[in-house]
C-alpha positions in Angstrom: 2.3 9.4 10.5 -1.1 10.6 9.3 -2.6 8.8 6.3 -5.6 9.3 4.0 -8.4 6.8 3.8 -7.7 3.8 1.6 -8.8 4.2 -2.0 -9.0 1.6 -4.8 -8.6 1.5 -8.5 -8.7 -1.2 -11.2 -12.1 -2.4 -9.9 -10.8 -2.7 -6.3 -7.8 -4.8 -7.3 -5.2 -2.1 -6.3 -5.3 -0.2 -3.1 -3.6 3.2 -2.5 -3.4 6.0 0.0 -1.3 9.0 0.8 0.6 9.8 4.0 2.4 12.7 5.5 5.6 12.6 7.5 6.5 16.1 8.6 6.7 18.1 5.4 7.1 15.1 3.2 4.0 13.5 1.5 4.0 10.1 0.0 1.7 8.0 -2.2 1.6 4.3 -1.5 0.2 1.9 -4.0 -0.3 -1.8 -3.4 -0.4 -3.2 -6.9 -2.7 -6.0 -8.1 0.2 -8.5 -8.3 1.1 -7.9 -4.6 -2.5 -8.2 -3.4 -3.2 -11.2 -5.6 -0.3 -13.0 -3.9 -1.2 -11.8 -0.4 -5.0 -12.1 -0.5 -5.7 -14.4 -3.4 -6.5 -13.5 -7.0 -10.3 -13.7 -6.3 -10.2 -11.5 -3.2 -12.5 -8.5 -3.4 -11.9 -4.9 -2.5 -13.0 -5.3 1.1 -10.6 -8.2 1.7 -7.7 -6.3 0.1 -8.4 -3.2 2.2 -8.5 -5.3 5.4 -5.1 -6.8 4.4 -3.6 -3.3 3.9 -5.0 -2.1 7.2 -3.5 -5.1 9.1 -0.1 -4.5 7.5 -0.1 -0.7 7.6 3.0 -0.3 9.8 5.0 -2.5 7.4 3.7 -0.6 4.4 4.4 2.8 5.9 8.0 1.7 6.7 8.6 1.2 2.9 8.9 5.0 2.5 12.5 4.5 3.6 13.2 2.2 0.6 10.7 -0.4 -0.7 13.5 -2.2 -2.5 15.1 -3.2 0.9 11.8 -4.1 2.6 11.0 -7.8 3.1 8.6 -9.6 0.8 5.9 -8.8 0.0 6.4 -5.2 1.1 9.2 -4.8 -1.4 6.5 -4.6 -4.1 4.7 -1.6 -2.6 5.1 1.4 -4.9 6.1 4.5 -3.0 6.4 7.9 -4.5 7.2 11.2 -2.8 4.7 13.8 -3.9 4.3 17.5 -3.4 
């Protein structure tokens, strides 16, 4: 699955990217609360992006249903976009 470069918002506290799977396109957002728990509340943008990169396969798997994914990946926000 191809994905875009990682982007940030909220001063680097949230990380997001888009990915394409065939004709479907998804937006993945790792919210501040997820990354605060996973990386620590004082972690900067670089550390948060490294965490996302290390866990990319698990994050991409959430496109099939984030609510059934194991913690903390059940907190990834996934939206199908056009």
